[in-house]
C-alpha positions in Angstrom: -26.9 -11.9 0.5 -29.0 -14.7 -1.0 -27.8 -16.4 -4.3 -30.9 -15.0 -6.1 -30.2 -11.4 -5.0 -26.5 -11.8 -6.0 -27.6 -12.9 -9.4 -30.0 -9.9 -9.8 -27.2 -7.5 -8.7 -24.7 -9.2 -11.1 -27.3 -9.0 -14.0 -27.6 -5.2 -13.5 -23.9 -4.6 -14.0 -23.4 -6.9 -17.0 -22.2 -4.9 -20.0 -21.4 -1.8 -17.9 -17.9 -2.7 -16.7 -14.9 -1.3 -18.4 -12.1 -3.8 -18.3 -8.5 -3.2 -19.1 -8.7 0.6 -18.6 -6.5 0.6 -15.4 -3.5 -1.7 -15.7 -0.6 -2.5 -13.5 2.7 -1.7 -15.3 5.3 -2.6 -12.7 6.0 -2.9 -9.0 9.3 -2.0 -7.4 10.6 -2.2 -3.8 13.1 -0.1 -1.9 16.6 -1.6 -2.0 18.2 0.4 0.8 19.2 3.1 -1.8 18.2 6.7 -2.1 16.4 6.4 -5.5 13.8 4.0 -6.9 13.3 4.4 -10.7 10.7 3.3 -13.2 12.5 3.2 -16.5 11.3 2.5 -20.1 7.7 3.4 -19.2 5.5 2.5 -22.3 3.7 5.2 -24.1 0.6 3.2 -24.6 -1.6 4.8 -21.9 -3.3 8.2 -21.5 -2.4 8.8 -17.9 -0.1 7.4 -15.2 -0.8 6.8 -11.5 1.7 5.6 -8.9 0.9 4.3 -5.4 3.8 4.4 -3.0 4.0 2.9 0.5 7.2 4.5 1.8 9.5 4.1 4.8 13.0 5.3 5.1 15.9 3.9 7.1 16.3 6.9 9.4 15.9 6.6 13.2 13.5 9.5 13.7 9.8 9.5 14.6 8.6 11.9 11.9 8.2 11.8 8.1 10.6 12.9 5.4 9.9 14.2 1.9 10.1 12.4 -1.4 11.5 14.2 -4.5 10.1 13.3 -8.0 12.0 13.7 -11.3 11.1 12.9 -14.9 13.1 11.4 -17.7 16.4 11.6 -15.7 16.3 15.4 -15.8 18.2 16.8 -12.8 18.0 20.4 -14.0 16.0 23.2 -12.2 12.8 22.7 -14.1 10.4 21.7 -11.3 7.8 23.7 -9.4 5.3 22.8 -6.7 2.4 24.3 -4.8 1.0 22.7 -1.7 -2.6 23.5 -1.3 -2.6 22.4 2.3 -0.5 20.4 4.8 -2.0 19.4 8.1 0.0 18.3 11.1 -2.0 17.7 14.2 -4.4 20.7 14.1 -2.1 23.0 12.2 -2.6 24.0 8.5 0.1 25.5 6.3 0.2 26.4 2.7 3.3 27.0 0.6 5.1 26.5 -2.7 8.3 27.1 -4.5 9.4 30.7 -5.3 12.2 29.4 -7.6 12.6 26.4 -9.8 13.9 23.2 -8.0 15.7 20.1 -9.2 12.8 17.9 -8.2 9.1 18.2 -7.2 9.0 17.8 -3.4 5.8 15.7 -3.2 5.2 12.8 -0.9 6.2 11.4 2.5 8.4 8.6 3.7 7.8 7.6 7.3 11.0 7.5 9.5 12.4 4.1 10.4 12.0 5.0 14.1 8.2 4.8 13.8 6.2 1.8 14.8 7.4 -1.3 12.9 5.3 -2.0 9.8 4.1 1.6 9.4 4.4 3.2 6.0 3.3 6.6 4.5 0.8 6.4 1.7 1.3 8.4 -1.4 -0.8 8.6 -4.6 0.6 10.4 -7.6 -1.5 11.2 -10.7 0.3 12.2 -13.9 -2.1 13.2 -16.7 -1.3 13.3 -20.4 2.2 11.9 -19.8 2.7 11.2 -23.6 1.8 14.7 -24.8 4.4 16.4 -26.9 2.8 19.9 -26.6 2.1 20.2 -22.8 4.1 20.8 -19.7 3.9 17.7 -17.5 2.0 18.0 -14.2 1.7 15.9 -11.1 -0.9 15.8 -8.3 0.1 14.0 -5.1 -2.0 13.0 -2.1 0.1 11.9 0.9 -0.6 10.9 4.4 1.4 9.5 7.4 0.6 8.5 10.9 3.3 9.5 13.4 4.1 8.7 17.0 5.1 12.3 17.7 1.8 13.9 16.7 -1.7 13.3 15.4 -0.5 12.6 11.8 0.4 14.5 8.7 -1.1 14.7 5.3 -1.1 17.1 2.3 -1.8 17.5 -1.3 0.7 19.0 -3.8 0.5 20.1 -7.4 3.8 20.0 -9.3 4.9 21.0 -12.7 7.9 19.9 -14.9 8.6 22.8 -17.3 11.2 21.1 -19.5 9.0 18.3 -20.7 6.8 19.9 -23.4 8.2 18.1 -26.4 8.6 14.6 -25.0 6.7 11.8 -23.3 7.6 10.8 -19.8 9.5 7.5 -20.0 11.2 7.5 -16.6 10.2 8.5 -13.1 12.7 8.7 -10.2 11.6 8.8 -6.6 14.3 10.2 -4.2 14.2 10.0 -0.4 14.9 13.4 1.0 15.5 12.3 4.6 18.6 12.9 6.7 19.4 9.2 6.1 18.2 9.2 2.5 17.5 5.6 1.7 14.2 3.7 1.2 13.6 0.7 3.5 13.3 -2.6 1.6 9.7 -2.8 2.7 8.8 0.3 0.7 6.7 -0.5 -2.4 6.2 1.5 -5.6 3.3 0.5 -7.9 3.0 2.0 -11.3 -0.4 1.9 -13.2 -1.4 3.0 -16.7 -4.8 4.4 -17.4 -6.2 4.1 -20.9 -9.3 6.3 -20.5 
């Protein structure tokens, strides 16, 4: 692109960019433990988003689940509905019929997969500071696997004990047979002001 054309393009966007609306709050890494926790989350944003590149320390060639809890609450106040999970050419739909102690949402690729591979998970948590709404979570997750053509799904989750308080802590728990996150797993928390 010529310098003149670059200048014309840049002049068209001046004054239209929103800066500071999407900010990095913290980045954590797996430590070889089952749980990675964001604590003391500030209440200065409208929504939260978390990007997770996950790998566990198991020796399998599949993917394991990730459980999500809010505010350190381990009670049975969590529900989920998966609108679709795809493995190879197979589609399945399911959800909880009873309350759980975490939202089962997300994937951690097994340590027996190709070196360097990680599952990608994007979590969206709207209105996390509300004191009158149940807290909800939307997760998009995908994982390439040696044993099949890959796996991805989206899950809607709800935390029914959080109406009166803001979310100030998020725990991610590995649900695998060897439930520890590899040290290359990365958890990135963002705040959205919009």
